[in-house]
C-alpha positions in Angstrom: 61.1 249.8 136.0 63.1 247.9 133.2 63.9 248.8 129.8 61.8 246.0 128.9 58.5 248.2 129.9 58.6 251.4 128.0 62.1 251.2 126.3 65.0 254.0 126.8 67.1 256.2 125.1 70.8 254.9 124.9 73.6 256.3 122.9 76.2 254.5 121.2 80.1 256.0 120.4 81.1 254.5 116.9 84.9 254.1 115.8 86.7 252.4 113.4 90.7 253.2 112.4 91.8 249.7 110.4 90.5 248.5 106.8 88.1 251.2 105.5 87.2 253.4 108.7 84.7 255.3 107.0 82.6 252.3 105.3 82.7 250.3 108.5 81.2 253.5 110.7 78.4 253.9 108.0 77.8 250.1 107.9 77.7 249.9 111.9 74.4 252.0 111.6 72.6 249.6 109.7 74.0 246.5 111.8 72.8 248.6 114.9 69.5 249.3 112.9 69.0 245.5 112.1 71.1 243.1 114.4 69.9 244.2 117.8 66.3 242.8 119.0 63.9 245.1 120.8 66.0 248.3 119.4 65.5 250.3 116.9 68.1 253.0 115.6 66.3 257.0 116.0 69.6 259.2 115.2 73.3 259.2 113.9 75.9 262.2 114.0 78.1 263.2 111.4 81.1 261.0 110.9 84.4 262.8 111.9 88.0 262.2 111.3 90.3 263.0 114.1 93.5 261.7 115.5 94.0 258.1 118.0 93.6 258.7 121.6 96.2 256.3 122.7 99.8 255.6 121.0 100.1 258.1 117.8 101.6 255.3 115.8 98.8 254.4 114.6 95.8 255.6 111.7 93.3 258.5 112.3 89.9 257.1 113.6 86.5 257.8 112.0 84.1 258.4 114.7 80.4 259.0 115.3 77.6 258.4 117.7 74.4 256.7 117.2 71.2 257.4 119.1 68.9 254.0 119.6 65.5 253.5 121.2 65.6 249.9 123.3 64.0 247.7 125.2 67.1 245.5 126.1 68.6 246.0 129.6 71.8 247.3 129.7 74.4 244.3 129.5 72.0 242.8 126.7 72.6 245.8 124.7 75.9 245.6 125.5 76.5 241.9 124.5 74.6 242.9 121.4 77.0 245.4 120.6 79.8 243.4 121.2 78.5 240.4 119.2 78.2 243.1 116.1 82.0 243.7 116.7 82.8 240.5 116.9 80.9 239.6 113.2 83.2 242.8 112.0 86.3 240.9 112.8 86.9 242.8 116.0 89.3 240.8 118.5 89.1 241.5 122.0 92.9 241.1 123.1 93.0 243.5 125.9 94.7 246.3 124.1 93.8 249.5 125.1 93.2 252.4 123.0 94.9 250.5 120.0 93.6 250.0 116.1 90.4 248.7 115.7 88.4 247.4 112.7 85.2 248.6 114.9 84.9 250.0 118.5 80.9 250.2 119.8 80.9 251.7 123.0 77.8 252.1 125.0 77.7 255.7 126.3 75.2 256.5 128.0 71.6 254.4 128.8 68.5 256.6 129.2 69.2 258.5 132.6 70.8 255.7 134.8 74.4 255.4 136.3 75.7 251.9 136.4 78.7 250.8 137.1 78.6 246.8 136.6 81.1 244.1 136.0 82.3 245.1 132.4 79.8 248.2 132.0 80.0 251.6 133.5 77.4 253.9 132.1 78.0 256.8 131.4 81.0 256.0 129.6 84.6 255.8 131.4 86.1 259.1 130.0 83.3 260.3 127.9 83.4 263.9 129.4 87.4 264.3 128.1 86.6 263.0 124.5 85.5 265.4 122.1 84.7 262.9 119.3 82.0 261.4 121.6 80.7 265.0 123.2 80.3 266.7 120.1 78.9 264.2 117.8 76.3 263.7 121.0 75.5 267.3 121.3 74.5 267.0 117.6 71.7 264.3 118.4 70.8 265.4 122.0 71.9 269.1 122.5 69.4 269.3 125.8 70.7 266.2 127.3 71.8 265.8 130.9 74.8 263.3 131.5 74.1 261.8 134.5 76.2 262.7 137.1 78.2 265.4 134.8 75.3 267.9 134.1 74.4 269.5 130.7 76.2 268.0 127.5 76.0 272.0 126.2 78.1 272.6 129.2 80.5 269.5 128.8 80.5 270.5 125.0 82.2 273.9 125.8 85.8 272.4 126.9 86.3 271.4 123.3 86.9 273.7 120.4 86.3 271.1 117.7 89.6 271.6 116.4 90.6 268.0 116.3 87.9 266.9 114.9 87.7 266.9 110.6 83.8 266.4 109.7 83.9 264.1 106.8 79.9 263.5 106.1 76.9 265.3 107.1 74.2 263.9 109.5 71.5 262.1 108.0 68.3 264.1 108.0 66.2 261.3 109.4 66.7 257.5 109.8 65.1 256.0 106.7 62.0 253.0 107.9 64.8 250.5 106.5 66.9 251.3 109.5 63.9 251.2 111.8 64.9 247.2 113.5 63.0 245.3 115.3 
């Protein structure tokens, strides 16, 4: 059965550390809601400030996680996420863990495990990233991570000390963000 049949729940990691990272992450929720066909934004975590994962000679990141319901296929959703990044000024130059105007990572796509050219789901390294696991826990505490087990168990590895909450989670997603 394809995603187009009934849709799946997908989770997207959002990060930025150049320009106005907090504004860019907030705006990305609206872009996810409006720019992706056959996709609705159904939840969003708090925003967190945290140190960069890679080279430390760059600004701190602002990170969050969005929950989507989509009827897109995984590679089509990935292409849509990359188009949003591009529209926000992201240039893909092969730099790993460098500064970003906007980074959108497809973390999970339903209960699927995928290893496709350009796409690995669950996202590589998801279990080692507190800035992904803890916001994800806010949105879906009972979630099972394919091949890794319960999210709640993965979250026990982290104390959250490196994450600074900078915004409360939204109580609900507005109808304007319902998307299409």
